[in-house]
C-alpha positions as CSV (number, residue, x, y, z in Angstrom):
1,M,130.6,15.4,17.1
2,V,131.8,18.7,19.1
3,F,129.5,21.7,18.9
4,S,131.2,25.2,19.3
5,R,129.9,27.6,22.0
6,L,129.6,31.1,20.8
7,I,131.4,33.7,23.4
8,L,130.8,37.5,22.7
9,L,133.4,40.1,23.3
10,N,132.2,43.6,23.6
11,T,131.7,46.9,25.8
12,P,128.8,46.1,28.1
13,H,125.4,47.8,27.6
14,Y,123.5,49.7,30.9
15,N,121.1,47.0,31.1
16,Q,123.5,44.5,32.2
17,L,124.7,46.5,35.0
18,T,123.0,44.1,37.4
19,Q,124.7,40.9,35.7
20,L,128.1,42.9,36.2
21,V,127.3,43.3,40.0
22,E,126.3,39.6,40.2
23,L,129.5,38.4,38.5
24,D,131.6,40.7,40.9
25,R,130.1,39.0,44.0
26,A,130.7,35.7,42.5
27,C,134.2,36.3,41.4
28,L,135.3,39.2,43.7
29,G,133.0,39.1,46.7
30,G,131.2,42.2,45.9
31,L,134.0,44.4,45.1
32,W,131.9,47.1,43.2
33,R,128.3,48.0,43.2
34,K,126.0,49.1,40.2
35,K,127.1,52.8,40.4
36,G,130.7,51.5,40.2
37,Y,130.2,49.7,36.9
38,Q,128.0,52.7,35.3
39,R,130.8,55.1,36.4
40,E,133.3,53.0,34.3
41,L,130.7,53.0,31.4
42,D,130.4,56.6,31.4
43,N,134.1,57.5,32.0
44,P,136.1,58.3,28.8
45,D,139.3,57.1,30.1
46,S,138.0,53.5,31.3
47,S,137.7,50.8,29.1
48,L,135.5,48.1,30.1
49,L,134.8,44.6,28.4
50,V,132.7,41.8,28.9
51,L,132.5,38.3,27.6
52,S,129.0,37.1,27.3
53,L,127.3,33.8,26.2
54,E,124.8,33.9,23.3
55,S,122.1,34.1,26.0
56,N,123.5,37.4,26.9
57,S,124.7,36.1,30.4
58,I,128.1,37.8,31.0
59,I,130.5,35.4,32.1
60,G,133.8,37.5,32.2
61,C,134.6,41.3,32.5
62,G,138.0,43.2,32.4
63,C,138.5,46.8,32.8
64,F,141.5,49.3,32.7
65,W,141.9,52.9,33.3
66,A,144.1,54.9,31.0
67,I,146.4,57.2,33.2
68,L,148.9,59.4,31.5
69,E,150.5,56.7,29.4
70,E,149.5,53.7,31.4
71,A,146.9,51.3,31.3
72,H,145.9,50.5,35.1
73,I,144.2,47.1,34.7
74,V,141.6,47.4,37.8
75,L,139.6,44.4,37.0
76,L,139.8,40.8,35.3
77,M,137.4,38.2,36.3
78,I,135.8,35.1,34.8
79,H,133.1,33.2,36.6
80,P,134.2,30.3,38.5
81,N,132.0,27.8,36.2
82,Y,134.1,29.0,33.3
83,Q,137.6,29.4,34.7
84,G,140.6,27.1,33.2
85,Q,139.4,27.5,29.4
86,G,141.4,30.4,28.3
87,L,138.8,33.2,28.9
88,G,140.8,35.0,31.4
89,Q,143.7,34.8,28.8
90,L,141.4,36.2,26.1
91,L,140.2,39.3,28.3
92,L,143.9,40.2,29.2
93,Y,144.8,40.1,25.5
94,S,142.1,42.1,24.7
95,L,142.7,44.9,27.2
96,L,146.4,44.9,26.2
97,K,145.4,45.1,22.5
98,K,142.9,48.1,23.3
99,A,145.6,49.7,25.4
100,V,148.1,49.5,22.4
101,N,145.5,51.0,20.1
102,C,145.1,53.8,22.5
103,N,148.8,54.3,22.1
104,L,149.5,53.6,25.9
105,E,153.2,52.8,26.8
106,R,153.0,50.5,29.7
107,A,150.2,48.4,31.9
108,T,150.1,47.8,35.7
109,L,147.8,45.7,37.9
110,E,147.4,44.0,41.2
111,V,147.0,40.7,42.1
112,Q,146.5,38.4,45.1
113,V,149.7,36.8,46.4
114,S,148.1,33.3,46.6
115,N,146.5,33.5,42.9
116,Q,149.3,31.5,41.3
117,S,147.4,30.6,38.2
118,A,146.6,34.3,37.4
119,I,150.4,35.3,38.0
120,A,151.6,32.7,35.7
121,V,149.3,34.3,32.7
122,Y,150.5,37.6,33.6
123,Q,154.1,36.4,33.7
124,K,153.7,34.7,30.4
125,I,152.8,38.1,28.5
126,G,155.8,39.9,30.3
127,F,154.6,41.2,33.5
128,Q,157.2,41.6,36.2
129,L,157.1,42.1,39.9
130,A,157.2,45.9,40.9
131,G,156.4,45.7,44.4
132,R,153.8,44.4,47.2
133,R,150.8,46.0,49.0
134,K,150.4,44.9,52.3
135,G,147.0,43.9,53.4
136,Y,145.5,45.5,49.8
137,Y,142.6,43.1,50.0
138,Q,140.3,44.5,52.9
139,K,137.9,41.4,53.3
140,T,140.9,39.0,53.6
141,G,143.7,41.1,54.9
142,K,145.9,39.5,52.1
143,D,148.6,41.1,50.3
144,A,148.8,41.9,46.6
145,L,151.5,42.1,44.3
146,I,152.0,45.0,42.0
147,L,153.0,43.6,38.4
148,W,154.1,46.0,35.5
149,R,154.7,45.5,32.0
150,G,156.5,48.4,29.9
151,H,157.0,48.9,26.2
152,L,153.5,48.2,24.7
153,N,154.0,50.7,22.0
154,H,157.1,48.7,21.1
155,P,157.0,46.6,17.9
156,R,158.3,43.4,19.7
157,F,155.3,43.7,22.0
158,R,153.0,43.8,19.0
159,E,154.8,40.6,17.7
160,D,154.5,39.1,20.8
161,L,150.7,39.7,21.0
162,S,150.3,38.2,17.7
163,H,152.1,35.1,19.0
164,W,150.1,35.2,22.4
165,W,146.8,35.6,20.2
166,S,147.5,32.3,18.2
167,H,148.0,30.4,21.5
168,I,144.7,31.9,22.7
169,S,142.9,30.9,19.8
170,D,144.1,27.2,20.1
171,R,143.2,27.3,23.7
172,L,139.5,28.6,22.9
173,S,139.2,25.9,20.2
174,Q,140.3,23.1,22.8
175,S,137.6,24.3,24.9
176,S,135.1,24.6,22.0
177,W,134.5,28.2,22.2
178,Q,134.0,30.4,19.0
179,L,134.6,34.1,19.5
180,S,132.5,36.6,17.9
181,L,133.1,40.4,18.2
182,E,130.1,42.7,18.8
183,G,129.8,46.1,16.7
184,G,132.9,45.4,14.6
185,D,135.5,46.1,17.0
186,D,139.1,46.3,16.1
187,D,140.5,43.3,14.5
188,I,141.4,41.5,17.6
189,S,144.0,39.3,16.2
190,G,146.4,42.0,15.8
191,K,147.1,40.9,12.1
192,N,146.1,44.3,10.5
193,K,147.8,46.6,13.0
């Protein structure tokens, strides 16, 4: 008998800032500090989402800034112990769904050149190469690829999101995850939009 594990998707609370910093250290080597995450929570142009276990332990985080008509995805991280289970795809989907609901027209992000698994996920949802930033990652000196996805407000993209949601749901089920949305967030599946 296989038991489902509950995963919660929501906006973090101020009492979870320390956990966000710990996750950041584990995933990104300490990119942001507590004040940085607090600034994102306080900023009306920032959308910050977390994935938590039933125990309230944060295992994933994603964030975008709404800049004019663009969702600039600045964070997307899953704790190393939980990677490869579809949770990163869930976070990316959730950020894009939120961007669509905010009537944003395009999305952009930077990804490390060597992160082939992340690049493959971004390409599945239609992100394309827009450029390269030499030495972007200060700690390693590695380059970043700039990826871009347009037409978020197009009906075809909403259809693509719906198909992608089906794929993500299957992937989560295979990894025994059951998704719960805290606080009655938007219909994440996109079927009501």
